[in-house]
C-alpha positions in Angstrom: -10.2 2.3 6.1 -9.9 3.5 9.6 -10.6 0.8 12.2 -10.8 0.9 15.9 -10.0 -2.5 17.3 -9.6 -3.9 20.8 -6.3 -5.9 20.6 -4.7 -8.0 23.4 -1.9 -5.7 24.4 0.4 -8.6 25.5 0.0 -10.3 22.1 0.6 -7.0 20.3 3.8 -6.3 22.4 5.1 -9.8 21.8 4.4 -9.6 18.0 6.0 -6.1 17.8 9.2 -7.3 19.6 9.5 -10.5 17.7 8.6 -9.0 14.3 11.1 -6.2 14.6 8.9 -3.9 12.4 8.8 -0.1 12.5 5.3 0.2 13.8 2.4 -1.6 15.4 0.4 -1.0 12.2 3.1 -2.8 10.2 3.1 -5.6 12.8 -0.6 -6.1 12.4 -0.5 -6.0 8.6 2.4 -8.6 8.6 0.5 -10.8 11.1 -2.6 -10.7 8.8 -0.5 -11.6 5.7 1.1 -14.5 7.6 -2.3 -15.7 8.9 -3.7 -15.7 5.3 -0.7 -17.5 3.9 -0.9 -20.1 6.6 -4.6 -20.8 6.0 -4.0 -21.0 2.2 -1.1 -23.3 2.7 -3.2 -25.6 4.9 -6.0 -25.7 2.3 -3.5 -26.7 -0.4 -2.0 -29.4 1.8 -5.4 -30.9 2.3 -5.5 -31.6 -1.4 -2.5 -33.9 -1.3 -3.4 -37.4 -2.2 -6.8 -36.4 -3.6 -5.7 -36.1 -7.3 -6.1 -39.3 -9.4 -3.5 -39.7 -12.1 -3.8 -41.6 -15.3 -1.5 -44.6 -15.0 -1.1 -44.7 -18.9 0.1 -41.1 -19.1 3.5 -40.9 -20.7 5.1 -37.5 -20.1 8.3 -38.5 -21.9 6.3 -39.1 -25.1 5.2 -35.4 -25.0 8.8 -34.3 -24.9 9.6 -35.8 -28.3 10.1 -33.2 -31.0 9.0 -33.7 -34.6 6.7 -36.2 -36.3 
């Protein structure tokens, strides 16, 4: 998909230098991947402490082999 975007040149130059990638296109793609991963991680972190566990659950009992 061809896209024409107006990108802040200072941000692009900083990202290009810091990223050390071969092209600005690679820099933008990497930045998008990192943005997505960051948001997904934040969403998962929000779930911490929201799961209720069964106090009677015995994981060791499930490890026993045989009758």
